VOVODO-180899 format. One record per residue: y, x, z of N, C-alpha, C, O in turn; residue number from 0; residue in one letter. Coordinates in nm, 2 decimals, always signed. Layout:
BEGIN
> n_yy:n_xx:n_zz:ca_yy:ca_xx:ca_zz:c_yy:c_xx:c_zz:o_yy:o_xx:o_zz:pos:code
> Y:X:Z:Y:X:Z:Y:X:Z:Y:X:Z:NUM:A .
...
***
This chain:
BEGIN
> n_yy:n_xx:n_zz:ca_yy:ca_xx:ca_zz:c_yy:c_xx:c_zz:o_yy:o_xx:o_zz:pos:code
> +2.55:-0.46:+2.15:+2.60:-0.45:+2.01:+2.49:-0.48:+1.91:+2.38:-0.42:+1.92:0:M .
> +2.52:-0.56:+1.81:+2.42:-0.59:+1.71:+2.39:-0.47:+1.62:+2.48:-0.39:+1.59:1:A .
> +2.27:-0.46:+1.58:+2.23:-0.36:+1.49:+2.17:-0.43:+1.36:+2.10:-0.53:+1.37:2:R .
> +2.21:-0.38:+1.25:+2.17:-0.44:+1.12:+2.09:-0.35:+1.03:+2.13:-0.23:+1.01:3:I .
> +1.98:-0.40:+0.99:+1.89:-0.32:+0.90:+1.97:-0.31:+0.77:+2.00:-0.40:+0.70:4:R .
> +2.00:-0.18:+0.73:+2.09:-0.16:+0.62:+2.04:-0.06:+0.51:+1.96:+0.03:+0.54:5:T .
> +2.08:-0.09:+0.39:+2.04:+0.01:+0.28:+2.15:+0.01:+0.18:+2.23:-0.09:+0.17:6:F .
> +2.16:+0.11:+0.10:+2.26:+0.13:-0.01:+2.18:+0.11:-0.14:+2.07:+0.17:-0.16:7:I .
> +2.23:+0.03:-0.23:+2.16:-0.01:-0.35:+2.25:-0.04:-0.47:+2.37:-0.06:-0.46:8:A .
> +2.18:-0.06:-0.59:+2.24:-0.12:-0.70:+2.18:-0.25:-0.73:+2.06:-0.27:-0.70:9:F .
> +2.26:-0.35:-0.78:+2.20:-0.48:-0.81:+2.13:-0.47:-0.95:+2.16:-0.38:-1.03:10:A .
> +2.03:-0.55:-0.97:+1.96:-0.56:-1.10:+2.01:-0.68:-1.18:+2.00:-0.79:-1.13:11:V .
> +2.06:-0.66:-1.30:+2.10:-0.78:-1.38:+1.99:-0.88:-1.41:+1.87:-0.84:-1.41:12:P .
> +2.03:-1.00:-1.43:+1.93:-1.11:-1.45:+1.84:-1.08:-1.56:+1.72:-1.12:-1.55:13:G .
> +1.88:-1.03:-1.68:+1.79:-1.01:-1.79:+1.68:-0.91:-1.76:+1.57:-0.92:-1.80:14:R .
> +1.72:-0.80:-1.68:+1.62:-0.70:-1.64:+1.52:-0.76:-1.54:+1.40:-0.74:-1.55:15:I .
> +1.58:-0.84:-1.45:+1.49:-0.90:-1.35:+1.40:-1.00:-1.42:+1.28:-1.01:-1.37:16:A .
> +1.44:-1.07:-1.52:+1.35:-1.16:-1.59:+1.24:-1.09:-1.66:+1.12:-1.14:-1.66:17:G .
> +1.26:-0.97:-1.71:+1.15:-0.89:-1.77:+1.05:-0.84:-1.67:+0.93:-0.84:-1.69:18:E .
> +1.11:-0.81:-1.55:+1.02:-0.76:-1.44:+0.93:-0.88:-1.39:+0.81:-0.86:-1.37:19:I .
> +0.99:-1.00:-1.38:+0.91:-1.11:-1.34:+0.80:-1.14:-1.44:+0.69:-1.18:-1.40:20:V .
> +0.83:-1.13:-1.57:+0.73:-1.15:-1.67:+0.62:-1.05:-1.65:+0.50:-1.09:-1.67:21:D .
> +0.65:-0.93:-1.62:+0.54:-0.82:-1.60:+0.46:-0.86:-1.47:+0.34:-0.85:-1.47:22:L .
> +0.53:-0.90:-1.37:+0.46:-0.94:-1.24:+0.36:-1.06:-1.27:+0.25:-1.06:-1.22:23:Q .
> +0.41:-1.15:-1.35:+0.32:-1.27:-1.38:+0.20:-1.22:-1.46:+0.09:-1.27:-1.43:24:R .
> +0.22:-1.13:-1.55:+0.11:-1.08:-1.63:+0.01:-1.01:-1.54:-0.12:-1.03:-1.56:25:E .
> +0.06:-0.93:-1.45:-0.03:-0.85:-1.36:-0.10:-0.94:-1.26:-0.21:-0.91:-1.22:26:L .
> -0.03:-1.04:-1.22:-0.08:-1.13:-1.11:-0.21:-1.21:-1.16:-0.29:-1.25:-1.07:27:A .
> -0.23:-1.22:-1.29:-0.35:-1.29:-1.34:-0.48:-1.22:-1.29:-0.57:-1.29:-1.26:28:V .
> -0.48:-1.09:-1.30:-0.60:-1.02:-1.26:-0.59:-0.95:-1.12:-0.69:-0.89:-1.08:29:D .
> -0.48:-0.96:-1.05:-0.46:-0.89:-0.93:-0.40:-0.99:-0.82:-0.28:-1.01:-0.82:30:H .
> -0.49:-1.05:-0.75:-0.44:-1.15:-0.65:-0.39:-1.10:-0.52:-0.30:-1.16:-0.46:31:E .
> -0.43:-0.98:-0.48:-0.39:-0.92:-0.35:-0.26:-0.84:-0.35:-0.26:-0.74:-0.29:32:G .
> -0.16:-0.89:-0.43:-0.04:-0.82:-0.43:+0.07:-0.91:-0.39:+0.08:-1.03:-0.43:33:V .
> +0.16:-0.87:-0.29:+0.27:-0.95:-0.25:+0.39:-0.90:-0.34:+0.45:-0.79:-0.32:34:K .
> +0.42:-0.98:-0.44:+0.52:-0.95:-0.54:+0.67:-0.97:-0.49:+0.69:-1.06:-0.41:35:W .
> +0.75:-0.88:-0.52:+0.90:-0.89:-0.49:+0.95:-1.02:-0.57:+0.92:-1.03:-0.68:36:M .
> +1.02:-1.10:-0.50:+1.08:-1.21:-0.56:+1.20:-1.17:-0.65:+1.27:-1.07:-0.62:37:M .
> +1.24:-1.25:-0.75:+1.35:-1.21:-0.84:+1.48:-1.18:-0.76:+1.54:-1.08:-0.80:38:E .
> +1.51:-1.26:-0.67:+1.64:-1.24:-0.59:+1.63:-1.12:-0.50:+1.74:-1.08:-0.46:39:K .
> +1.51:-1.06:-0.48:+1.50:-0.94:-0.39:+1.51:-0.81:-0.47:+1.53:-0.71:-0.41:40:E .
> +1.50:-0.82:-0.60:+1.50:-0.70:-0.68:+1.63:-0.62:-0.67:+1.74:-0.67:-0.69:41:L .
> +1.62:-0.49:-0.64:+1.73:-0.40:-0.64:+1.68:-0.26:-0.65:+1.56:-0.23:-0.63:42:H .
> +1.77:-0.17:-0.68:+1.74:-0.02:-0.69:+1.80:+0.04:-0.57:+1.92:+0.06:-0.56:43:L .
> +1.72:+0.08:-0.47:+1.76:+0.15:-0.35:+1.80:+0.29:-0.37:+1.73:+0.37:-0.44:44:T .
> +1.92:+0.32:-0.32:+1.97:+0.46:-0.32:+1.93:+0.53:-0.19:+1.88:+0.64:-0.19:45:L .
> +1.96:+0.46:-0.08:+1.93:+0.52:+0.06:+1.90:+0.40:+0.15:+1.96:+0.30:+0.15:46:L .
> +1.79:+0.42:+0.23:+1.76:+0.33:+0.33:+1.80:+0.38:+0.46:+1.76:+0.49:+0.51:47:F .
> +1.89:+0.31:+0.53:+1.95:+0.36:+0.66:+1.88:+0.32:+0.78:+1.89:+0.38:+0.88:48:L .
> +1.81:+0.21:+0.77:+1.74:+0.15:+0.89:+1.84:+0.07:+0.97:+1.94:+0.02:+0.92:49:G .
> +1.82:+0.07:+1.10:+1.90:-0.01:+1.19:+2.03:+0.06:+1.22:+2.03:+0.18:+1.26:50:E .
> +2.15:+0.00:+1.18:+2.28:+0.06:+1.20:+2.36:-0.03:+1.29:+2.37:-0.15:+1.28:51:V .
> +2.43:+0.04:+1.39:+2.52:-0.04:+1.47:+2.63:-0.11:+1.39:+2.68:-0.05:+1.29:52:D .
> +2.66:-0.23:+1.43:+2.76:-0.31:+1.35:+2.89:-0.23:+1.34:+2.96:-0.23:+1.23:53:E .
> +2.94:-0.16:+1.44:+3.06:-0.09:+1.44:+3.06:+0.03:+1.34:+3.16:+0.06:+1.28:54:L .
> +2.94:+0.09:+1.32:+2.93:+0.20:+1.23:+2.93:+0.16:+1.08:+2.96:+0.24:+0.99:55:D .
> +2.91:+0.03:+1.06:+2.91:-0.02:+0.92:+3.04:-0.01:+0.85:+3.05:+0.00:+0.73:56:L .
> +3.15:-0.01:+0.93:+3.28:+0.01:+0.88:+3.29:+0.15:+0.81:+3.34:+0.16:+0.70:57:V .
> +3.25:+0.25:+0.89:+3.25:+0.39:+0.84:+3.16:+0.40:+0.71:+3.19:+0.47:+0.62:58:S .
> +3.04:+0.33:+0.72:+2.95:+0.34:+0.61:+3.01:+0.28:+0.48:+3.01:+0.34:+0.37:59:V .
> +3.07:+0.16:+0.49:+3.13:+0.10:+0.38:+3.25:+0.18:+0.33:+3.27:+0.19:+0.20:60:C .
> +3.33:+0.24:+0.41:+3.44:+0.32:+0.37:+3.39:+0.44:+0.29:+3.45:+0.48:+0.19:61:R .
> +3.29:+0.51:+0.34:+3.23:+0.63:+0.28:+3.18:+0.59:+0.14:+3.20:+0.66:+0.04:62:A .
> +3.10:+0.48:+0.13:+3.04:+0.44:+0.00:+3.16:+0.41:-0.10:+3.15:+0.45:-0.21:63:V .
> +3.26:+0.34:-0.05:+3.37:+0.30:-0.14:+3.44:+0.43:-0.20:+3.47:+0.44:-0.32:64:K .
> +3.47:+0.52:-0.11:+3.54:+0.65:-0.14:+3.45:+0.73:-0.24:+3.51:+0.78:-0.34:65:K .
> +3.33:+0.75:-0.21:+3.24:+0.83:-0.30:+3.21:+0.76:-0.43:+3.22:+0.83:-0.54:66:I .
> +3.19:+0.63:-0.43:+3.17:+0.56:-0.56:+3.28:+0.57:-0.66:+3.26:+0.59:-0.78:67:A .
> +3.41:+0.57:-0.60:+3.53:+0.58:-0.69:+3.54:+0.71:-0.76:+3.61:+0.72:-0.86:68:A .
> +3.47:+0.82:-0.71:+3.47:+0.95:-0.77:+3.37:+0.96:-0.89:+3.38:+1.06:-0.96:69:K .
> +3.28:+0.87:-0.90:+3.17:+0.88:-1.00:+3.19:+0.78:-1.11:+3.22:+0.66:-1.09:70:H .
> +3.16:+0.82:-1.23:+3.18:+0.73:-1.35:+3.06:+0.63:-1.35:+2.95:+0.66:-1.30:71:P .
> +3.09:+0.52:-1.42:+2.98:+0.42:-1.45:+2.88:+0.49:-1.53:+2.91:+0.58:-1.61:72:S .
> +2.76:+0.44:-1.53:+2.65:+0.50:-1.61:+2.54:+0.40:-1.64:+2.54:+0.29:-1.58:73:F .
> +2.46:+0.43:-1.73:+2.35:+0.34:-1.77:+2.21:+0.39:-1.74:+2.19:+0.51:-1.74:74:A .
> +2.12:+0.30:-1.70:+1.99:+0.34:-1.66:+1.89:+0.26:-1.74:+1.91:+0.14:-1.77:75:L .
> +1.77:+0.32:-1.77:+1.66:+0.24:-1.83:+1.56:+0.21:-1.73:+1.53:+0.29:-1.63:76:D .
> +1.50:+0.09:-1.74:+1.39:+0.05:-1.65:+1.26:+0.05:-1.74:+1.25:-0.03:-1.83:77:V .
> +1.18:+0.15:-1.72:+1.07:+0.17:-1.81:+0.95:+0.24:-1.74:+0.96:+0.32:-1.65:78:T .
> +0.83:+0.20:-1.78:+0.71:+0.26:-1.73:+0.67:+0.20:-1.59:+0.75:+0.12:-1.54:79:G .
> +0.56:+0.24:-1.54:+0.50:+0.18:-1.42:+0.42:+0.28:-1.34:+0.36:+0.36:-1.40:80:M .
> +0.43:+0.27:-1.21:+0.35:+0.37:-1.13:+0.32:+0.31:-0.99:+0.35:+0.19:-0.97:81:G .
> +0.27:+0.40:-0.90:+0.24:+0.35:-0.77:+0.27:+0.46:-0.66:+0.25:+0.58:-0.69:82:G .
> +0.30:+0.42:-0.54:+0.31:+0.51:-0.43:+0.20:+0.48:-0.33:+0.16:+0.36:-0.32:83:F .
> +0.14:+0.58:-0.26:+0.18:+0.72:-0.26:+0.12:+0.79:-0.38:+0.16:+0.90:-0.41:84:P .
> +0.02:+0.73:-0.45:-0.03:+0.79:-0.57:-0.09:+0.68:-0.66:-0.10:+0.57:-0.62:85:N .
> -0.12:+0.71:-0.79:-0.16:+0.61:-0.88:-0.31:+0.58:-0.86:-0.36:+0.47:-0.91:86:K .
> -0.38:+0.66:-0.79:-0.53:+0.63:-0.77:-0.55:+0.52:-0.68:-0.63:+0.43:-0.70:87:R .
> -0.48:+0.53:-0.56:-0.49:+0.42:-0.46:-0.35:+0.38:-0.41:-0.31:+0.42:-0.30:88:R .
> -0.28:+0.31:-0.49:-0.14:+0.28:-0.46:-0.13:+0.17:-0.35:-0.21:+0.09:-0.34:89:P .
> -0.02:+0.18:-0.27:+0.01:+0.08:-0.18:+0.13:+0.00:-0.23:+0.15:-0.12:-0.20:90:K .
> +0.21:+0.06:-0.31:+0.33:+0.00:-0.37:+0.33:+0.02:-0.52:+0.31:+0.13:-0.57:91:V .
> +0.36:-0.09:-0.59:+0.37:-0.08:-0.74:+0.52:-0.07:-0.77:+0.60:-0.14:-0.71:92:L .
> +0.56:+0.01:-0.87:+0.70:+0.02:-0.90:+0.72:+0.03:-1.05:+0.63:+0.07:-1.13:93:W .
> +0.84:+0.00:-1.09:+0.89:+0.02:-1.23:+0.98:+0.15:-1.23:+1.05:+0.17:-1.14:94:A .
> +0.96:+0.23:-1.33:+1.03:+0.36:-1.33:+1.18:+0.34:-1.38:+1.21:+0.25:-1.44:95:G .
> +1.26:+0.44:-1.34:+1.40:+0.45:-1.37:+1.42:+0.58:-1.45:+1.38:+0.69:-1.40:96:I .
> +1.49:+0.57:-1.56:+1.52:+0.69:-1.64:+1.65:+0.67:-1.72:+1.73:+0.58:-1.69:97:G .
> +1.66:+0.74:-1.83:+1.77:+0.72:-1.92:+1.88:+0.83:-1.90:+1.86:+0.92:-1.82:98:G .
> +1.98:+0.81:-1.98:+2.09:+0.91:-1.99:+2.16:+0.93:-1.85:+2.22:+1.03:-1.82:99:E .
> +2.17:+0.82:-1.78:+2.24:+0.82:-1.65:+2.17:+0.87:-1.53:+2.22:+0.87:-1.42:100:G .
> +2.05:+0.92:-1.55:+1.97:+0.97:-1.43:+2.03:+1.08:-1.36:+2.03:+1.08:-1.23:101:I .
> +2.10:+1.17:-1.43:+2.17:+1.28:-1.36:+2.29:+1.23:-1.27:+2.32:+1.28:-1.17:102:D .
> +2.36:+1.13:-1.33:+2.47:+1.06:-1.26:+2.42:+1.00:-1.13:+2.48:+1.01:-1.02:103:N .
> +2.30:+0.93:-1.14:+2.24:+0.86:-1.03:+2.20:+0.96:-0.92:+2.23:+0.94:-0.80:104:L .
> +2.14:+1.07:-0.96:+2.10:+1.17:-0.86:+2.22:+1.24:-0.79:+2.21:+1.27:-0.67:105:L .
> +2.33:+1.26:-0.87:+2.45:+1.32:-0.81:+2.51:+1.23:-0.71:+2.56:+1.27:-0.61:106:A .
> +2.52:+1.10:-0.74:+2.57:+1.00:-0.65:+2.49:+0.99:-0.53:+2.54:+0.98:-0.42:107:L .
> +2.36:+0.99:-0.54:+2.26:+0.98:-0.43:+2.29:+1.10:-0.34:+2.30:+1.09:-0.21:108:H .
> +2.30:+1.22:-0.39:+2.32:+1.34:-0.31:+2.45:+1.34:-0.23:+2.45:+1.38:-0.12:109:K .
> +2.55:+1.29:-0.29:+2.68:+1.29:-0.22:+2.68:+1.18:-0.12:+2.74:+1.20:-0.01:110:E .
> +2.63:+1.07:-0.15:+2.62:+0.96:-0.04:+2.53:+1.01:+0.07:+2.57:+0.98:+0.19:111:L .
> +2.42:+1.07:+0.04:+2.33:+1.12:+0.15:+2.40:+1.21:+0.24:+2.39:+1.20:+0.37:112:E .
> +2.48:+1.31:+0.19:+2.55:+1.41:+0.27:+2.66:+1.34:+0.36:+2.67:+1.37:+0.48:113:A .
> +2.73:+1.24:+0.30:+2.84:+1.17:+0.37:+2.78:+1.09:+0.49:+2.83:+1.08:+0.60:114:A .
> +2.67:+1.02:+0.46:+2.61:+0.93:+0.56:+2.54:+1.01:+0.67:+2.53:+0.96:+0.78:115:L .
> +2.49:+1.13:+0.64:+2.43:+1.21:+0.74:+2.54:+1.26:+0.83:+2.52:+1.27:+0.95:116:M .
> +2.66:+1.29:+0.77:+2.77:+1.34:+0.85:+2.82:+1.23:+0.95:+2.85:+1.26:+1.07:117:E .
> +2.82:+1.11:+0.91:+2.86:+0.99:+0.99:+2.75:+0.97:+1.10:+2.78:+0.93:+1.21:118:I .
> +2.63:+1.01:+1.08:+2.52:+1.00:+1.17:+2.44:+0.87:+1.15:+2.37:+0.83:+1.24:119:G .
> +2.45:+0.81:+1.03:+2.38:+0.69:+1.01:+2.26:+0.71:+0.91:+2.20:+0.61:+0.87:120:C .
> +2.22:+0.83:+0.89:+2.11:+0.85:+0.79:+2.04:+0.98:+0.83:+2.11:+1.08:+0.86:121:Y .
> +1.91:+0.98:+0.82:+1.83:+1.11:+0.83:+1.76:+1.13:+0.70:+1.70:+1.04:+0.64:122:R .
> +1.77:+1.25:+0.64:+1.71:+1.28:+0.51:+1.56:+1.26:+0.52:+1.50:+1.30:+0.62:123:R .
> +1.51:+1.20:+0.41:+1.36:+1.18:+0.41:+1.29:+1.30:+0.37:+1.35:+1.39:+0.30:124:E .
> +1.17:+1.32:+0.41:+1.09:+1.44:+0.38:+1.06:+1.45:+0.23:+1.07:+1.56:+0.17:125:E .
> +1.03:+1.34:+0.17:+1.00:+1.34:+0.03:+1.12:+1.33:-0.06:+1.22:+1.27:-0.01:126:R .
> +1.12:+1.39:-0.18:+1.23:+1.39:-0.26:+1.26:+1.24:-0.31:+1.17:+1.16:-0.32:127:A .
> +1.39:+1.21:-0.34:+1.43:+1.08:-0.38:+1.37:+1.05:-0.52:+1.39:+1.13:-0.62:128:Y .
> +1.30:+0.94:-0.54:+1.24:+0.90:-0.67:+1.29:+0.77:-0.70:+1.25:+0.67:-0.64:129:T .
> +1.39:+0.76:-0.79:+1.45:+0.63:-0.82:+1.34:+0.53:-0.88:+1.27:+0.57:-0.97:130:P .
> +1.33:+0.41:-0.83:+1.23:+0.31:-0.88:+1.27:+0.17:-0.84:+1.36:+0.16:-0.75:131:H .
> +1.21:+0.07:-0.90:+1.23:-0.06:-0.86:+1.09:-0.11:-0.81:+0.99:-0.11:-0.88:132:L .
> +1.09:-0.15:-0.68:+0.96:-0.20:-0.62:+0.92:-0.33:-0.69:+1.00:-0.43:-0.69:133:T .
> +0.80:-0.34:-0.74:+0.74:-0.46:-0.80:+0.67:-0.54:-0.70:+0.68:-0.67:-0.70:134:L .
> +0.59:-0.47:-0.61:+0.51:-0.55:-0.52:+0.43:-0.45:-0.43:+0.43:-0.33:-0.45:135:G .
> +0.38:-0.51:-0.32:+0.30:-0.43:-0.22:+0.16:-0.48:-0.22:+0.13:-0.60:-0.23:136:R .
> +0.06:-0.38:-0.22:-0.08:-0.41:-0.25:-0.15:-0.43:-0.11:-0.13:-0.35:-0.02:137:I .
> -0.24:-0.53:-0.10:-0.32:-0.56:+0.02:-0.43:-0.45:+0.02:-0.46:-0.39:-0.08:138:S .
> -0.49:-0.43:+0.14:-0.59:-0.33:+0.16:-0.71:-0.35:+0.06:-0.75:-0.25:+0.01:139:T .
> -0.75:-0.47:+0.04:-0.87:-0.50:-0.05:-0.83:-0.46:-0.19:-0.92:-0.40:-0.26:140:E .
> -0.71:-0.49:-0.23:-0.67:-0.47:-0.37:-0.66:-0.32:-0.40:-0.67:-0.28:-0.52:141:E .
> -0.64:-0.24:-0.30:-0.62:-0.09:-0.32:-0.75:-0.03:-0.37:-0.75:+0.08:-0.43:142:R .
> -0.87:-0.10:-0.34:-0.99:-0.04:-0.39:-1.01:-0.05:-0.54:-1.10:+0.01:-0.60:143:D .
> -0.93:-0.14:-0.60:-0.94:-0.16:-0.75:-0.89:-0.04:-0.82:-0.82:+0.04:-0.77:144:E .
> -0.94:-0.02:-0.95:-0.89:+0.09:-1.03:-0.76:+0.05:-1.10:-0.76:-0.03:-1.19:145:A .
> -0.65:+0.10:-1.05:-0.52:+0.08:-1.10:-0.48:+0.17:-1.22:-0.39:+0.14:-1.29:146:W .
> -0.55:+0.28:-1.23:-0.52:+0.38:-1.34:-0.51:+0.32:-1.47:-0.41:+0.34:-1.54:147:G .
> -0.60:+0.24:-1.52:-0.59:+0.17:-1.65:-0.47:+0.08:-1.67:-0.41:+0.07:-1.77:148:P .
> -0.43:+0.02:-1.56:-0.31:-0.07:-1.56:-0.19:+0.01:-1.58:-0.10:-0.02:-1.67:149:V .
> -0.18:+0.13:-1.51:-0.06:+0.21:-1.53:-0.06:+0.27:-1.67:+0.05:+0.28:-1.73:150:F .
> -0.18:+0.31:-1.72:-0.18:+0.36:-1.86:-0.14:+0.26:-1.96:-0.06:+0.29:-2.05:151:T .
> -0.19:+0.14:-1.95:-0.15:+0.03:-2.04:+0.00:+0.00:-2.04:+0.05:-0.03:-2.15:152:K .
> +0.06:+0.02:-1.93:+0.20:-0.02:-1.92:+0.29:+0.11:-1.91:+0.41:+0.10:-1.87:153:H .
> +0.24:+0.22:-1.96:+0.32:+0.34:-1.96:+0.45:+0.33:-2.04:+0.55:+0.39:-2.01:154:A .
> +0.44:+0.25:-2.15:+0.55:+0.24:-2.24:+0.63:+0.11:-2.22:+0.72:+0.07:-2.30:155:D .
> +0.59:+0.03:-2.12:+0.66:-0.09:-2.09:+0.81:-0.07:-2.06:+0.84:+0.03:-2.00:156:W .
> +0.89:-0.15:-2.12:+1.04:-0.13:-2.10:+1.11:-0.26:-2.08:+1.09:-0.36:-2.15:157:N .
> +1.19:-0.27:-1.97:+1.26:-0.39:-1.94:+1.40:-0.38:-1.99:+1.47:-0.48:-1.98:158:A .
> +1.44:-0.27:-2.05:+1.58:-0.26:-2.10:+1.67:-0.16:-2.03:+1.62:-0.09:-1.93:159:G .
> +1.79:-0.16:-2.07:+1.89:-0.07:-2.01:+2.00:-0.15:-1.94:+2.04:-0.26:-1.99:160:T .
> +2.05:-0.10:-1.83:+2.16:-0.18:-1.76:+2.27:-0.08:-1.72:+2.24:+0.04:-1.69:161:F .
> +2.39:-0.13:-1.71:+2.50:-0.05:-1.66:+2.52:-0.06:-1.51:+2.51:-0.17:-1.45:162:S .
> +2.54:+0.06:-1.45:+2.57:+0.06:-1.31:+2.72:+0.07:-1.29:+2.78:+0.18:-1.33:163:V .
> +2.78:-0.03:-1.23:+2.93:-0.03:-1.21:+2.97:-0.03:-1.06:+3.09:+0.00:-1.03:164:N .
> +2.88:-0.06:-0.97:+2.92:-0.06:-0.83:+2.80:-0.03:-0.74:+2.68:-0.06:-0.78:165:E .
> +2.83:+0.02:-0.63:+2.73:+0.05:-0.52:+2.74:-0.05:-0.41:+2.85:-0.09:-0.37:166:V .
> +2.63:-0.11:-0.37:+2.63:-0.21:-0.26:+2.58:-0.16:-0.13:+2.48:-0.09:-0.13:167:L .
> +2.65:-0.20:-0.02:+2.59:-0.18:+0.11:+2.53:-0.31:+0.15:+2.60:-0.41:+0.16:168:V .
> +2.40:-0.31:+0.17:+2.32:-0.43:+0.19:+2.27:-0.44:+0.33:+2.23:-0.34:+0.39:169:M .
> +2.26:-0.56:+0.38:+2.20:-0.59:+0.51:+2.07:-0.67:+0.48:+2.06:-0.74:+0.38:170:G .
> +1.97:-0.65:+0.56:+1.84:-0.71:+0.54:+1.79:-0.77:+0.67:+1.78:-0.71:+0.77:171:S .
> +1.77:-0.90:+0.67:+1.72:-0.98:+0.78:+1.57:-1.02:+0.75:+1.55:-1.09:+0.66:172:E .
> +1.48:-0.97:+0.84:+1.34:-1.00:+0.81:+1.31:-1.14:+0.87:+1.33:-1.17:+0.99:173:L .
> +1.26:-1.22:+0.78:+1.22:-1.36:+0.82:+1.07:-1.38:+0.78:+1.01:-1.30:+0.71:174:R .
> +1.02:-1.49:+0.83:+0.88:-1.52:+0.80:+0.85:-1.53:+0.65:+0.75:-1.49:+0.60:175:R .
> +0.95:-1.59:+0.58:+0.93:-1.61:+0.43:+0.96:-1.48:+0.35:+0.94:-1.47:+0.23:176:S .
> +1.00:-1.37:+0.42:+1.03:-1.24:+0.36:+1.17:-1.20:+0.39:+1.24:-1.27:+0.47:177:G .
> +1.22:-1.08:+0.34:+1.35:-1.03:+0.38:+1.46:-1.12:+0.31:+1.44:-1.17:+0.20:178:P .
> +1.57:-1.13:+0.38:+1.68:-1.20:+0.33:+1.80:-1.10:+0.32:+1.84:-1.04:+0.42:179:E .
> +1.85:-1.07:+0.20:+1.95:-0.97:+0.18:+2.09:-1.03:+0.17:+2.11:-1.14:+0.12:180:Y .
> +2.19:-0.96:+0.22:+2.33:-1.00:+0.21:+2.41:-0.87:+0.18:+2.38:-0.76:+0.22:181:S .
> +2.52:-0.89:+0.10:+2.61:-0.78:+0.07:+2.71:-0.76:+0.18:+2.78:-0.86:+0.22:182:V .
> +2.72:-0.64:+0.24:+2.81:-0.61:+0.35:+2.93:-0.54:+0.30:+3.04:-0.57:+0.34:183:I .
> +2.92:-0.46:+0.19:+3.03:-0.39:+0.13:+3.00:-0.35:-0.01:+2.88:-0.34:-0.05:184:G .
> +3.11:-0.32:-0.08:+3.09:-0.28:-0.22:+3.18:-0.15:-0.25:+3.29:-0.13:-0.19:185:R .
> +3.13:-0.07:-0.34:+3.21:+0.05:-0.39:+3.20:+0.05:-0.54:+3.10:+0.08:-0.60:186:G .
> +3.32:+0.03:-0.60:+3.32:+0.03:-0.75:+3.32:+0.17:-0.80:+3.39:+0.26:-0.75:187:A .
> +3.23:+0.19:-0.90:+3.23:+0.32:-0.97:+3.36:+0.33:-1.06:+3.41:+0.23:-1.11:188:L .
> +3.40:+0.46:-1.09:+3.51:+0.48:-1.18:+3.47:+0.43:-1.32:+3.35:+0.45:-1.35:189:A .
> +3.55:+0.38:-1.40:+3.52:+0.34:-1.54:+3.48:+0.47:-1.62:+3.54:+0.57:-1.59:190:S .
> +3.39:+0.45:-1.71:+3.35:+0.57:-1.79:+3.47:+0.62:-1.88:+3.48:+0.73:-1.90:191:A .
> +3.55:+0.52:-1.92:+3.67:+0.56:-1.99:+3.79:+0.48:-1.93:+3.77:+0.38:-1.87:192:T .
> +3.91:+0.54:-1.95:+4.03:+0.47:-1.89:+4.07:+0.34:-1.96:+4.14:+0.26:-1.89:193:N .
> +4.02:+0.32:-2.08:+4.07:+0.20:-2.15:+3.98:+0.08:-2.13:+3.99:-0.03:-2.19:194:D .
> +3.88:+0.09:-2.04:+3.78:-0.02:-2.02:+3.85:-0.13:-1.93:+3.79:-0.23:-1.90:195:E .
***
């Protein structure tokens, strides 16, 4: 039986992705040892499931659709910059997520997490969920550089606000050129108001 590398995510609108690409280009001038996320790869991950049996994907998609329908649409801000595991010697560069919809995002994440654990397709991560958009991954040599001033300089960077209207079940195929993503299922969020 085929197994598919799977994650649950939100799409990033083109204008937000464009702002992120502009930031990546600016940073790339002084930082060569970073593998930047390509524009088409940008997404906001809710849950990473890993390898999932093809047959289980039906249950995953059904659960995502059912839970998404119970949550209203919301807006998120893409603002600020940081690094994992820490800002001193980061391995991953990210753009921060905030705004009025952050509580909606966390509530949706919590309910999806519980449902997918029940199905047996997800194991809770040890660290708390930190919503972010991955900008790039840093090579070993580049980690020795001082990234603190870069994060300070871009603390107020803002790519804008976007509306979250659906949750995506995504498949990821690792290729030489990088990961190739495909949409396996969708779950529409409830409209914020009935007249939309």
